[in-house]
N, C-alpha and C positions, 0 to 999 in steps of 0.2 A: 512301507509309502500311498500316500494319500490315495486311494481310488479316481478320485476325480484329477487326478494332479492332472494325469494323459491330458485330456479334456480340453482342460483349461489355458496348457501347453500350446495342446495345437489353435485353440480359440485367437490365443494376445500374439504367435505366429502369423494364421490368416491377418488378422489386425493389422500386424507392420504392413504384409503384404501389400493388403489394399492402400494402405496408406503411401506406401511408394507408388505404387499404379496408378491413383487418383495425383500426388507428385509430381509422377511423368507427364500424366497429362495436362495437366495443369500446364505445368511448363510448353512442350507443345504445340498446344490453342499458341499460347500469347505467343510465343517466336514466330508462328508462322502470320500471328495477328502482326508482327512489331517489321514481319516483311510484308506484305501485299497492302498495308500504310500510311502512308508518306507525314502524315501528321501525329500518328501514334508517337514515335518518340517527342514531339514539341509538348505533346499534351503530359509525359510522361515529367519531362525536365520541369514545363508550370507546378505540375504536382507536387514534385520537389523542390521547388521554390519556392511557392504555400507552406508546403510542408516546415519548410525551416523558418519563414517568417514568423509561423505562428511557437513554433523552438524558441525561437528569440525574444519574443514578444513575452511570450509566457515567462521566461529564467528574469525579461528583464519586472515584471509584475510580483516577481518572487522575489526578487532582490531588492528589491521597493516596499516591498512588505517587511519584512528581514532590520532595514533602516530602521524603516521606523518605531517598532519595537524597544 
């Protein structure tokens, strides 16, 4: 067995655990923010609507480009 293998394996496991912890902290922070800010959900919905319109505009643009060809 490669002598560096256990150290790399430990580093990888530590990295995964750190990523999980960071994800959990972000999730908890967002949950608290949602509960404390009445307008937060509205802001999220407005952002989703802007993103949807952007996706639809992009799809229409690509369709128009394909039809021109």
